[in-house]
N, C-alpha and C positions, 0 to 999 in steps of 0.2 A: 121550475128552477133550472138555471143554467149551471150545469155541473161539468167539471173537467175531469174529475177523478172517478165518477160513477158511484160515489158514496151517497148514502141516504142517512137520515137521522138515526135509523135503527142500526147502522153500521158503526156509529160513533161510540166513544167510551161513555160510561155512566156519568162522569162529571159533565160532559157536554150535554147529555140529555137533561140533567138536573138544571143546568144553566138555562136551557131552552124552556123548561117548565117554569122556572122562576120568572123569566121574562113573559111567558104566557099569562101567568097569574097576576103579576105586578105591573105589567106594562113597561114602558121605557125606563131603563135604569143606567146609571154610570157603573163602571167596573167596581168601584167602591161599594155601591149599593148592592150589586150582585154578590160580592164577597160577604156582606152583612146578612143578606137574606138566605144565601145558600150554606153559609158556614164553611165554605171551601177556602183554601188558601188563595192569596192573590195570584200566585204563579199558576195554580190549577185553573183558576177562572180565566186568566190570560190565554192559556193553552186551549181551553174549551171554546172561548170566543173565536180564537183563530180557526179552529176546526169548523165551527158553525158558519163562520164567514166564508170559508172555502166552498161550502156546499150551498151558500146563499140562504141559509136558514135564519140569519140575523143581519141587520144592517147597522151601520155605524154612522153617527151624525155628530156635529159639534154640540156640546152642552153649553148653551149660551150663558148660564149662570156662572160658569167657570170654564173658559175656553181651553184650559189645560187638560180638561177631561173630555171624554167622548160619551155619547149617549147611545146605548144599544137597544134595539127593539126588533121584534119579529115583523118583517115586511107585511104590509096590509094584504097583499095577494095571498099570503099563507094563512090568514085569519079566516076561519069559516064564518058563516052567517050568524051562528049562535055565540060568537065571541071567542070560541076556543080555536086552537090550532087546527088547520085542515087535516083530517085523518089520513089523507094520502101522503102527507109529509111525515107523519108519526107512525107509520106502519112498523110494528115490532115483529 
């Protein structure tokens, strides 16, 4: 992970960790999908995604079904062989 701030997932607020886990379990989602799955407010999800993007824990892509939205997912290099997130990223 290319980091400029030296932060890791374990250093982030609980909301960012929850958003990461939602993406880990559900796969790529839009911000609206993350709000529905996590039951966090839209503002909290936006902040969590911003923090996760800063450390390279999520990637953002165009959601082709509705180009006004973005699709967020955990980059493939962070996914372990068993389908879960790489433990090195999730050290608590």
